[in-house]
Steps between C-alpha positions, in 0.01 A plus 500: 500500500309348791533167678293354785646361821359189675306716747323673210700823523599653167858605435591761237834442328689641206449323169737203471545472877642174632424287800795662676349843430167387646672376818697823535187711458341319793798548730879460536462203734299308246740597221785348699304185591353439154603178326260489204151614406180314425313638202142375474611197701816421298842563658753699297831681552498837670685648201225423249248770406147474637192501278242771553195410714669188640453365852845490657640354821857553618668171594716511814653233722163479678316398184382142458705435185813694601696188594434349159652812346828494693530123464491549125767767547711253699473240223660753263772571755565126528537471122734800493720341768504164322611654170789674675609194697447239230600638159318322221194411710173515306195645670138410434217621727478633856152571634374584845306210651311444822737575790796579276648478152715281280723532195598223257858477372691293245858487628798444271603137462703379795367764741359356821259709703348416837377668816863505613541788252220709649722707729716611208199586284321682783810714561499609135123565516550723806742710297227568244248583773741734678579673169137620483482413129198649328270268305487672162239394246541535126281386215694375197411339172492124479790509252716702740418272792574186298829644380602590856423161656642304205826691536507403869427134425180517706308236305210476746427872474510472121245218509274696734502801267435285193203342678362843588513591132335174394232483772425867570616674182712753691746726320653650816604360838597657830840462661604588855853595599645519850872575516679289236211256456222517240212255488196438282208581730145633498550658842405670715790570735567721799708815438831343605673200654531684833133428570593134558542496876610140566524183295614140524574228245334180615533199272608361163293270278492374145237634261447417134486795265135578436407203721578266209694186597640486146666841545807616689516444875567835667613587852225675695610712793229590753510790741287745692510870583342740750512869579654448844749254643274415792226400255745274317621351829142426607428335165815286517412396856155397381658294222730327748203420721306373198799283408505355851129422463524357147245219495721287275782499756272464802297233323812290462635571850167415664439197278173633355532438126745437218517514121622255237639569154276217388190706590592866444274752667319232702591475870535174689370529857684351795301380806559827688378701203194278468414579862475869411310411181252285690443760773421759233276248324307436819463875556383545140259207521350605835454863400343410165259263668394770749417730210284260306748366246480140378836339430540337157777343294550514124748332260823665396482366142219604263414481133618823334145559380416612854772765488389613156147545630614678819727743314825376654612353168476836329642702788728273701623202299860623481514445877347150490632144466348259248513130418313246289302219658397238243530765227280736700659840575499561875629783717605539863265754652650844571191592704224317685204707384399302187482182711282667759259606227475135397402411857240777505354373174491138615151537648206725428534805726228717651526864604414381851839323517698814420751607600696177455855524633758242386848491658796292387862460596551496128822386331572693181801516270628808323808531285722759660828564310794338677667838552204623705478200737578606856471251785140476619415850377486410130429135421340295223306264725254722689253402770236770529265563791238542233127562515223585255163642592201467268237760578234728359570857400321623812728292724830630362566776751418284802729224376788737423464656845506149649822424312662819628391428859644149466830642378530754779426235764759266350776756462452626856630164621838577343514869585442609139314823427357497146514782250261471207503558125206492263638376168292601201453379141814408306547571132474130416171380649177309450152650515331829423579838654153498654574177686835636617327816623263294715777276632734785594216690666398197707853458641529872568165498682613211722821685593311820576241313703780371727652848517833368371767717340618374163704603198395460137743282300379587153526229234624223729181294526482137385398441139158386621424759768610769748650407835588622846859417594608491865859597575684446831819634653721255684724567800763659272246733343500313167170488317351172374186449296320206660123500469275570204125525451401494132159552345425301186199516270686333212578146609143402596396632158776323307453170687120525494434487873137564594256490789121501511364830625180583687335547159582136416727617218874444454732775621877545494679511839779743575831348610734638767858367505656524845843410639634644825833332570572513129685171489616278783853489361547875472317576823728264694803666339369840610435374854851354528647842422238694698576301816868433413421134568373586850145377440222550751449198722188374318687489168851393593595144390650393836350676800721345768807281535564295813872499589672254731790605720637145529421153367324407826230758426392344171208307647348802674554712187326239282205493740466879472516477120217248496278719718561800272459305177177339618366848578581621147817696572756472220799378700823312449754338730870580508666236718836498322817461702584868457523779755172670581661831402562374148148363476359838604714682243384268223137538605546878492645476148201290397272775639302257718281709734538288816784291642390268781795378704490179704763443771504323836247730667260489205529123474415466870201737489367409154549857378689687228708818534369750245738717296364745241665555163691820412690534823201557724654259746360249747135531601484243778381142524149376423339165443458379144123544540543861614723568201229363268256751647753778452548408131125489441446835669781662302367371168150617588635846581688511170187417305287757680741793515636731234874445541757771434731463203786262574819662626699182446827527312 
């Protein structure tokens, strides 16, 4: 038989050869390093035979999906340890997930399990890893598998097998055994447990069986695994740093926002948080105006007939909120685009007016399940930095390029470097294939015209059109999808938007949906974690605090505050009867960039002694007016420079 390697080289093997045989024929080093084999793009065990004429790739610890493989292995090792330590425990599922794995357990009545038990479980897991237990696959009949798991009292495995029979019509299933433990599993797995280099159990949570709140609550144990201890240590350090930067904790400590059980998923903004919000709004408004956008405002509540016409009713209503107003069905808008079409249609439009660019700080509502809500990152009350461009077909590329330029200029201010994805037609979509061909080609042409690298994200476009998504990495290297530029032929058609062309006939405009921050809520959450609360001077809620050394300095301190406040500096006064050392410490904790100290000398000379945040120490005395100039110069430099990623912790 013959197989082809990724570089195109053909490999001759004996009939019935396995992935392990293929690795060994290439070289002993690869045979030792091999974890699994990809056959025509699908990963399988090394022990399985290869089909003739297949394209094969040997998976090693350098392969992109190798970690997923050993994390699945580690989930099995966790289940094996649990069954030894907790007789009678019932096991359900244990997949690899992003950055780790989990396994769900149903402990015997009266058994308490928490993270305090991790050390004991990890010790037992290490025994299985050290034993170098082979992962052995066997295919058995459904009847044999059911008999085995029923005898063990493993009800969840029995239900999984019965569902496979009902939904997929299988008559056999695969089982994997390592040491004393056997699990129902499709695979694949690495050759043995020894390939797991380092692992760590991380947290415990509750999880309903099959995600159904009417079913049994199980105990979900999360963990992660790596090939080397130093890789695990680096990952755990990153998690600790991310925990220290958690926007929910910092948001509370810095007095930025809060949440109420009476408004789940909808943040309440404190004055300090509104300062950040308003600074971003001013940035958004100024930059839109410079680029020819006209700001508009549309209602949040619309007759459902609008959403039926736009296609949201058919494609998005499960995520919407509805009410009746005088027996008229109404819905809270999940998106701003249908309203912007109404504005476009309000007057007779000429081709000479195009492109028309509408921008809106648009409030939308989307029903996110309560279990997915996460601080500012996943909310139900969403304020988008939204825009819609109505243009001719010939103007599409120029407008898309303009959107991308806008995004790059905006992200530079925060030190973000975008990576791009072109998301193409999904299975569930509106419009003809011909229209989708034109739309996808137009976005691709715009990207190529700018010379931008991008990845294809097949099938992830919106139901009405393809899109370019802009992803950023923050100071911890985490990726966030922020901006999107979407091309839409469908909504102008469905909502009957027209303009008068040069031929004096009606034509249909093309619509570009564009958001760059994504949403104000989520973007602020990302910035809190990106900067660890150490915002640049132009964005920070309080830029300076004036501190008195003694009560007799209060008058001079108040005079300095008034000069700064009148000049637009965000300043506050701390004239409490506390030591100046304590005041400095509290200002440091509040992450205020400048502390301006007023004592006898400063009171006499009408100056302030400048101290920079983060232990940079005293920077000498200046007049209040000189400090105003310093603040203005620093903010101007921040806006005109590409700052490095924050190194704040």
